[in-house]
Every structure is written in structure tokens, then in C-alpha cells.
C-alpha positions as CSV (number, residue, x, y, z in Angstrom):
1,X,-12.2,-3.2,-42.1
2,X,-11.5,-0.4,-39.7
3,X,-12.8,3.1,-40.4
4,X,-10.4,6.1,-40.9
5,X,-11.6,7.4,-37.5
6,X,-10.7,4.1,-35.8
7,X,-7.2,4.0,-37.5
8,X,-6.6,7.7,-36.5
9,X,-7.6,6.9,-33.0
10,X,-5.3,3.9,-32.8
11,X,-2.4,5.9,-34.3
12,X,-3.0,8.7,-31.8
13,X,-3.0,6.3,-28.9
14,X,0.2,4.7,-30.1
15,X,1.9,8.1,-30.5
16,X,0.8,9.1,-27.0
17,X,2.1,5.9,-25.5
18,X,5.5,6.2,-27.2
19,X,5.7,9.9,-26.2
20,X,4.9,9.0,-22.6
21,X,7.6,6.4,-22.5
22,X,10.3,8.2,-24.5
23,X,10.0,11.9,-23.7
24,X,11.4,11.6,-20.2
25,X,14.4,9.8,-21.5
26,X,14.9,12.4,-24.3
27,X,14.7,15.2,-21.8
28,X,17.3,13.7,-19.5
29,X,19.7,12.8,-22.3
30,X,19.3,16.2,-23.9
31,X,19.8,18.1,-20.6
32,X,23.0,16.1,-19.9
33,X,24.7,17.9,-22.8
34,X,24.1,21.4,-21.3
35,X,27.5,22.5,-20.0
36,X,26.0,25.6,-18.3
37,X,23.6,23.7,-16.0
38,X,24.5,24.2,-12.4
39,X,21.6,24.4,-9.9
40,X,19.0,22.8,-12.2
41,X,18.8,21.1,-15.6
42,X,17.7,22.8,-18.7
43,X,16.0,21.4,-21.8
44,X,16.7,22.0,-24.6
45,X,20.4,22.5,-23.8
46,X,21.7,26.0,-24.3
47,X,25.5,25.2,-24.3
48,X,26.1,21.8,-25.8
49,X,29.2,20.0,-24.7
50,X,30.5,16.8,-23.1
51,X,31.5,18.6,-20.0
52,X,29.5,16.5,-17.5
53,X,30.5,13.2,-19.2
54,X,34.2,14.1,-19.0
55,X,33.8,15.2,-15.3
56,X,32.2,12.0,-14.1
57,X,34.0,11.0,-10.9
58,X,35.2,7.5,-10.1
59,X,32.3,7.0,-7.6
60,X,29.7,7.0,-10.3
61,X,31.6,4.4,-12.4
62,X,32.3,2.2,-9.4
63,X,28.6,2.4,-8.4
64,X,27.5,1.6,-12.0
65,X,29.8,-1.5,-12.1
66,X,28.5,-2.6,-8.6
67,X,24.9,-2.2,-9.7
68,X,25.4,-4.2,-12.8
69,X,27.2,-7.0,-11.0
70,X,24.5,-7.1,-8.2
71,X,21.7,-7.2,-10.8
72,X,23.4,-9.9,-12.9
73,X,24.1,-12.2,-10.0
74,X,20.6,-11.6,-8.4
75,X,19.0,-12.2,-11.8
76,X,20.8,-15.5,-12.3
77,X,20.1,-16.7,-8.8
78,X,16.4,-15.7,-9.1
79,X,16.1,-17.6,-12.5
80,X,17.7,-20.7,-11.1
81,X,15.6,-20.8,-7.9
82,X,12.5,-19.6,-9.8
83,X,12.7,-22.3,-12.4
84,X,13.0,-25.0,-9.8
85,X,10.1,-23.5,-7.8
86,X,7.9,-23.1,-10.9
87,X,8.6,-26.7,-12.0
88,X,7.9,-28.0,-8.5
89,X,4.6,-26.0,-8.2
90,X,3.4,-27.1,-11.6
91,X,4.5,-30.8,-11.5
92,X,5.1,-31.6,-7.8
93,X,3.0,-34.2,-6.0
94,X,2.7,-32.2,-2.8
95,X,-0.7,-30.9,-1.9
96,X,-1.2,-27.1,-1.6
97,X,0.5,-25.9,-4.7
98,X,-1.6,-22.8,-4.6
99,X,-0.2,-22.1,-1.1
100,X,3.4,-22.6,-2.4
101,X,2.7,-20.2,-5.2
102,X,1.4,-17.6,-2.8
103,X,4.5,-18.2,-0.6
104,X,6.9,-17.4,-3.4
105,X,5.0,-14.2,-4.1
106,X,5.1,-13.0,-0.6
107,X,8.2,-10.8,-1.1
108,X,6.1,-8.6,-3.4
109,X,3.5,-8.1,-0.7
110,X,6.1,-6.7,1.7
111,X,7.1,-3.0,1.3
112,X,10.6,-2.8,0.1
113,X,11.5,-0.5,3.0
114,X,10.5,-3.2,5.4
115,X,12.5,-5.7,3.5
116,X,15.5,-3.5,3.8
117,X,15.1,-3.1,7.6
118,X,14.6,-6.8,8.0
119,X,17.8,-7.6,6.1
120,X,19.7,-5.0,8.0
121,X,18.8,-6.5,11.3
122,X,19.4,-10.0,10.0
123,X,22.9,-9.1,8.8
124,X,23.6,-7.5,12.2
125,X,22.5,-10.7,13.9
126,X,24.8,-12.7,11.6
127,X,27.7,-10.4,12.4
128,X,27.2,-10.6,16.2
129,X,26.6,-14.3,16.3
130,X,29.0,-15.7,13.7
131,X,31.2,-12.8,12.8
132,X,29.9,-13.0,9.2
133,X,29.9,-9.5,7.7
134,X,27.4,-9.1,4.9
135,X,26.6,-5.4,5.2
136,X,28.1,-3.4,2.3
137,X,29.3,-6.5,0.6
138,X,28.5,-8.0,-2.8
139,X,27.1,-11.3,-1.3
140,X,24.9,-9.3,1.1
141,X,23.4,-7.2,-1.7
142,X,22.9,-10.2,-4.0
143,X,21.1,-12.2,-1.2
144,X,18.7,-9.4,-0.4
145,X,18.0,-8.6,-4.1
146,X,17.4,-12.2,-5.0
147,X,14.8,-12.3,-2.2
148,X,12.5,-9.8,-4.0
149,X,13.5,-10.9,-7.5
150,X,12.5,-14.5,-7.2
151,X,8.7,-13.9,-7.5
152,X,9.2,-12.3,-10.9
153,X,11.1,-15.4,-12.1
154,X,8.6,-17.8,-10.7
155,X,5.7,-15.9,-12.3
156,X,7.4,-15.6,-15.7
157,X,8.7,-19.2,-15.9
158,X,5.5,-20.6,-14.4
159,X,3.4,-19.0,-17.2
160,X,5.1,-21.1,-19.9
161,X,4.6,-24.4,-18.1
162,X,1.3,-25.5,-19.7
163,X,-0.7,-28.7,-20.1
164,X,0.3,-28.7,-23.8
165,X,4.0,-28.9,-22.7
166,X,3.1,-32.0,-20.6
167,X,1.5,-33.7,-23.6
168,X,4.4,-33.1,-25.9
169,X,6.8,-34.4,-23.2
170,X,4.7,-37.5,-22.7
171,X,4.6,-38.1,-26.5
172,X,8.4,-37.9,-26.6
173,X,8.7,-40.4,-23.8
174,X,6.3,-42.8,-25.6
175,X,8.5,-42.5,-28.6
176,X,11.5,-43.7,-26.6
177,X,13.2,-40.5,-25.6
178,X,15.1,-40.5,-22.3
179,X,14.3,-38.0,-19.5
180,X,17.5,-36.1,-20.2
181,X,16.7,-35.9,-24.0
182,X,13.1,-34.8,-23.2
183,X,14.4,-32.1,-20.9
184,X,17.1,-30.9,-23.3
185,X,15.1,-31.0,-26.5
186,X,11.6,-30.1,-25.3
187,X,11.4,-28.8,-21.8
188,X,14.3,-26.4,-21.8
189,X,13.5,-24.7,-25.2
190,X,9.9,-24.3,-24.0
191,X,11.1,-22.6,-20.7
192,X,13.4,-20.2,-22.5
193,X,10.9,-17.4,-23.0
194,X,10.0,-17.5,-19.3
195,X,13.6,-17.7,-18.3
196,X,14.5,-14.8,-20.6
197,X,11.6,-12.7,-19.3
198,X,12.2,-13.7,-15.7
199,X,15.8,-12.7,-15.8
200,X,15.1,-9.3,-17.3
201,X,12.4,-8.6,-14.8
202,X,14.7,-9.5,-12.0
203,X,17.7,-7.6,-13.5
204,X,15.7,-4.4,-14.0
205,X,14.1,-4.5,-10.5
206,X,17.4,-5.2,-8.9
207,X,19.3,-2.6,-10.9
208,X,16.9,0.2,-10.0
209,X,16.4,-0.7,-6.3
210,X,16.8,2.0,-3.7
211,X,14.6,1.1,-0.7
212,X,16.4,-2.1,0.1
213,X,20.0,-1.2,-0.9
214,X,20.0,2.1,1.0
215,X,19.8,0.1,4.3
216,X,22.6,-2.4,3.3
217,X,25.4,0.0,2.6
218,X,28.3,0.3,5.1
219,X,30.8,2.8,3.8
220,X,32.6,2.4,0.5
221,X,30.8,2.2,-2.8
222,X,27.0,2.0,-3.0
223,X,24.9,0.9,-5.9
224,X,24.2,3.6,-8.5
225,X,20.6,4.3,-7.6
226,X,21.6,4.8,-4.0
227,X,24.5,7.0,-5.0
228,X,22.2,9.1,-7.2
229,X,19.6,9.3,-4.4
230,X,22.2,10.4,-1.8
231,X,23.6,13.0,-4.2
232,X,20.3,14.6,-5.1
233,X,19.1,14.5,-1.6
234,X,21.1,17.6,-0.7
235,X,22.0,19.3,-4.0
236,X,21.6,19.0,-7.8
237,X,24.6,17.5,-9.6
238,X,24.5,17.7,-13.5
239,X,26.8,14.6,-13.6
240,X,23.8,12.6,-12.5
241,X,22.2,13.4,-15.9
242,X,25.3,12.1,-17.6
243,X,25.6,8.8,-15.8
244,X,21.8,8.3,-16.1
245,X,22.1,8.8,-19.9
246,X,24.9,6.3,-20.0
247,X,22.8,3.8,-18.1
248,X,19.9,4.3,-20.6
249,X,22.3,3.6,-23.6
250,X,24.0,0.6,-22.0
251,X,20.6,-0.9,-20.9
252,X,19.1,-0.5,-24.4
253,X,22.3,-2.0,-26.0
254,X,22.3,-4.9,-23.6
255,X,18.6,-5.7,-24.3
256,X,19.0,-5.5,-28.1
257,X,22.3,-7.5,-28.1
258,X,20.8,-10.2,-25.9
259,X,17.8,-10.5,-28.2
260,X,20.1,-10.7,-31.3
261,X,22.4,-13.3,-29.7
262,X,19.7,-15.4,-28.0
263,X,17.1,-15.2,-30.7
264,X,13.8,-13.3,-30.9
265,X,12.0,-16.6,-30.5
266,X,12.7,-16.3,-26.8
267,X,10.5,-13.3,-26.7
268,X,8.0,-14.4,-29.3
269,X,7.7,-18.2,-29.1
270,X,7.1,-19.7,-32.4
271,X,8.4,-16.7,-34.4
272,X,11.3,-18.8,-35.7
273,X,8.9,-21.3,-37.2
274,X,7.2,-18.6,-39.1
């Protein structure tokens, strides 16, 4: 049984952790309602209104839609490729699975700025050689983002492919189940927590990317993080606080809704059984 001092220490640590995570969000959201802010933000707000929300220009909404679309497509692509790679590494017959696993983690070892420059040069090469224009396009962003999102999916999905899963699958085969039935009833449900985690890791990393995306824009609309970066690079715009607060609300709603629809057993395997 824990002593009162231990319980108080744990409680203090938990409160400190929650405060560290939530206070920046509370400050940004609160400051977004200050209609008198001009050259800097103020918290707590002194003149509460929805001024900056109502004044949001089209460029912020377009950038938000573009960022969400890029992150969604990159997350799906990363999960598909990551699942195939993780299964191949865990169950493949080729030698050097450790080398393959390191290979799929290489994008994380390269600075994102370098990745952005490499894709910029690569897209210019494609344009000059084949006339294929990927700079500033949705496919161009998705390809580059999927490159650095795949390692997150490989790691998350690979973590749930265990020896215990192999034994359960073999038992099902011995009982007469076909390979498709084994995959649909055993393998796929076992992979769901990894797929869920891998997709959200990839989505979040892609949605918040600046170092790569800033090199891939070519006029027109840029992803939201790049738009915010370019805006704040020269002057403070209170509308940035408003669109950032909207992103926080949308992201939180999206995560909670997905967990409700998909089931909490994807996050906590076995919770449904309890």
C-alpha cells in the first residue's frame, strides 16, 4: 500500500504533466478571443469577441483543407506500405531482416530540411526530363510526406506482430481454417492497434510538417503550417491564433470520434474482452 507521501508525489507529477501539455493550448485558445490584440497576443484576453474567427481569410481555410488532405493521403499510404513492410520483415524468408528494418527507418535519420531539398531537386529533374510537374501539387506533397511517415507505420505495426500471433494463426490452420479466413479473423484484428497507431503517428507528423513542405510549394496554396510560418516570419497576425485553435478542436474531435467509431480496443488490445 502506497504511503500518503507517495500518493501526493504521484498526484503532483500527474498534475504537472497535464499542465505542461494543456497550458500552451489553453493560452493560445484564450488569446484567440482577444479582439484588441494587434502586434502581440495577450492572455488572459481583455476584450473577448469572435473578431479573429470571423476575419479568417480564404487562404487559411484552403491551407487547412490542403493540410488535412495531404495528411490523410500520406497516412493511408504509409499504413499500407508499412503493413506490407512489417509483415515482410517479420515473416519473410529473405536474410538480413535487421538490415531491411534499418532501411525502412532511414528517413528518420535524415534531417527533414535535407529531405525537402532532395525532393525539390528530384521534382525539378522529373519536370525537366518527363515534363511531370509535382511541385506545389497534391501528389507531390503526398509522395514526400509518405516518405518520412512510413517509418512510423512500420514501427507501430511491427510491434504487434509477435510470436504469440504466429502460434494462434498456426492453430487456426491446424483446425482447418483457410489462409484468407486466418488473415480476416486473426491477423487483421491483431494488426488493428498497430494500424491505428501508425496512421495517427503518420497523420500528425504529416499535418505539422514545415521543413519538407516549405521547399515543395510553387505558388498557390501552401499547407497550413507553412502558411502560418510564412505569415509569422514577417509580422504577427492574430488570425493565426484563431485558425490554430480551430485545428486543436478539429484534431481532438477527430481523434475522439475515431476511437468511438473504431473501438477503444484498437488502442487498448483486449479491453473489449474485459
